[in-house]
C-alpha positions as CSV (number, residue, x, y, z in Angstrom):
1,M,-1.8,-31.0,-35.1
2,R,-3.8,-34.0,-33.9
3,L,-2.9,-35.9,-30.8
4,N,-1.3,-39.1,-31.0
5,D,1.3,-37.2,-33.5
6,A,2.0,-34.4,-31.2
7,L,3.1,-37.1,-28.0
8,R,4.6,-39.3,-30.5
9,R,6.8,-36.1,-31.2
10,A,7.3,-35.3,-27.7
11,Q,8.7,-39.1,-27.2
12,T,11.1,-38.9,-29.7
13,V,12.2,-36.1,-28.4
14,G,12.3,-37.2,-25.5
15,L,10.1,-34.4,-23.8
16,D,6.3,-33.6,-23.2
17,L,3.0,-32.2,-23.9
18,V,2.3,-29.8,-21.9
19,E,-1.0,-28.1,-22.2
20,V,-0.5,-23.5,-21.9
21,A,-4.6,-22.8,-22.7
22,P,-6.7,-25.1,-22.2
23,T,-9.9,-22.6,-22.8
24,A,-8.5,-21.4,-26.8
25,N,-10.3,-23.2,-29.6
26,P,-8.5,-25.5,-30.6
27,P,-6.7,-25.9,-27.2
28,V,-2.7,-25.1,-27.0
29,C,0.2,-27.8,-26.6
30,K,4.0,-27.1,-26.2
31,I,6.3,-29.5,-26.1
32,V,8.8,-29.1,-23.7
33,D,9.9,-30.4,-20.3
34,F,7.6,-30.6,-17.9
35,G,10.0,-30.0,-14.5
36,K,11.3,-26.5,-16.3
37,F,7.9,-25.7,-17.2
38,R,6.6,-25.6,-13.3
39,Y,10.2,-24.4,-12.3
40,D,9.1,-21.2,-14.5
41,I,6.0,-20.6,-13.4
42,S,6.3,-20.9,-9.8
43,K,9.2,-18.4,-10.4
44,H,6.6,-16.1,-12.5
45,S,4.4,-16.3,-10.0
46,K,7.1,-15.5,-6.8
47,D,7.5,-12.1,-8.7
48,K,4.4,-11.2,-9.5
49,K,3.6,-10.8,-5.6
50,P,3.1,-7.3,-4.1
51,A,5.8,-6.1,-1.3
52,S,4.3,-6.5,1.8
53,A,3.5,-3.0,3.7
54,K,5.6,-0.9,5.9
55,L,4.5,0.7,8.9
56,K,5.4,3.7,9.5
57,E,4.9,5.6,12.6
58,I,3.8,9.0,13.0
59,K,4.6,11.1,16.8
60,F,2.0,13.6,18.2
61,R,2.2,15.4,21.5
62,V,-0.6,16.8,22.5
63,N,-0.1,20.6,22.1
64,I,0.9,20.3,19.0
65,D,0.7,23.3,16.7
66,E,-2.2,23.4,13.5
67,H,0.9,24.3,10.9
68,D,2.5,21.7,13.0
69,Y,-0.7,18.9,12.5
70,L,-1.4,19.2,9.1
71,T,2.5,19.1,8.1
72,K,2.3,15.1,10.0
73,V,-1.4,14.4,9.1
74,R,0.2,15.3,5.0
75,H,3.0,12.8,5.3
76,A,1.2,9.6,6.6
77,E,-1.1,10.9,3.7
78,E,1.8,10.5,1.9
79,F,2.4,7.0,3.3
80,L,-0.7,5.5,3.1
81,D,-1.0,6.7,-0.7
82,R,2.4,4.7,-1.0
83,G,0.7,1.4,0.3
84,N,1.9,1.5,3.8
85,K,0.5,1.4,7.2
86,V,1.1,4.1,9.4
87,R,1.2,4.1,13.4
88,V,0.0,6.7,15.0
89,Q,1.7,8.0,18.5
90,L,0.1,10.2,20.5
91,Q,3.1,11.1,23.7
92,F,2.0,12.2,27.5
93,R,5.0,14.0,29.7
94,G,5.0,15.0,32.8
95,R,1.1,16.7,33.5
96,E,0.2,16.4,30.3
97,M,-0.7,12.8,31.8
98,A,-4.2,14.4,33.6
99,H,-5.5,15.8,30.3
100,Q,-5.7,12.3,28.7
101,E,-9.3,13.0,26.8
102,L,-7.0,15.6,25.0
103,G,-5.2,13.4,23.9
104,T,-7.9,11.3,22.6
105,H,-9.5,14.2,20.8
106,L,-6.6,14.5,18.8
107,V,-5.8,10.3,17.9
108,E,-10.1,10.9,16.6
109,K,-8.9,13.7,15.0
110,V,-6.5,12.0,13.4
111,R,-8.6,9.3,12.2
112,D,-11.6,10.9,11.1
113,D,-8.8,13.2,8.3
114,L,-7.4,10.5,7.1
115,S,-10.3,8.8,6.5
116,N,-10.5,9.4,2.9
117,M,-7.1,7.7,2.7
118,S,-7.3,4.7,5.6
119,Q,-9.6,2.3,7.9
120,V,-8.5,1.6,11.4
121,E,-7.2,-1.3,11.5
122,T,-6.1,-1.0,15.5
123,E,-8.6,1.5,17.4
124,P,-6.7,3.7,19.8
125,K,-5.6,2.4,22.8
126,I,-4.0,3.7,26.2
127,A,-0.5,2.0,27.1
128,G,1.3,3.6,29.7
129,R,2.3,7.1,28.7
130,N,1.5,6.7,24.2
131,I,-2.6,6.2,22.9
132,T,-1.3,4.0,19.8
133,M,-3.6,3.7,16.8
134,T,-3.1,1.9,13.7
135,L,-4.4,3.0,10.1
136,A,-4.4,0.9,7.1
137,P,-4.4,1.8,3.4
138,L,-8.2,1.7,1.5
139,P,-7.4,0.3,-2.4
140,A,-6.4,2.5,-4.6
141,N,-9.7,3.3,-5.9
142,R,-11.6,4.0,-2.6
143,R,-8.5,6.5,-1.9
144,K,-9.0,10.4,-2.0
145,R,-6.2,13.2,-1.0
146,K,-7.9,15.7,1.7
147,F,-4.3,17.5,2.3
148,T,-1.9,18.2,-0.6
149,A,0.9,19.7,0.1
150,P,2.0,23.0,-0.5
151,K,3.0,24.0,-4.2
152,S,6.3,25.3,-3.7
153,V,7.2,28.2,-5.3
154,E,9.5,26.6,-8.2
155,E,6.6,25.2,-8.6
156,S,4.0,27.7,-9.2
157,E,6.8,29.9,-11.3
158,E,6.3,27.1,-14.0
159,T,2.7,27.0,-14.0
160,G,2.4,30.6,-14.1
161,A,4.8,30.3,-17.3
162,L,3.3,28.2,-18.5
163,T,-0.3,29.2,-18.0
164,G,1.4,32.9,-19.9
165,A,0.3,34.9,-16.5
């Protein structure tokens, strides 16, 4: 329909002529109430915004066992995979403060182990009896999991049954 005809029809109904797709050939227009149209667009754009990333915290001690360390790193990797930030906190107790270099090495090890999933947002800082570091997740297409959760007994039995083993 020609532009003059469309404008005339919109005025007789008491509404506005709004261009919906200007890049189309020919351009697409709608006869709508412009205020309501803008309100709907703003509502639609609010729904599209992703939820802000939550901050999860993983606490370590200086003399942590290797298995406990792997479990905590696996949890941190899971948090990062879901798009959350992770605060790594290492806590010193008593005489452990005399060997802060051990804590620094442990925090650096965590940073290196999670480098495929995250980037350092806040460098490790010593504050009192704690060393704190914040990790932000990498974009989803650049994340590579290094530590995956071990399969449970039921999962390994199901895969064995499926493969005929």
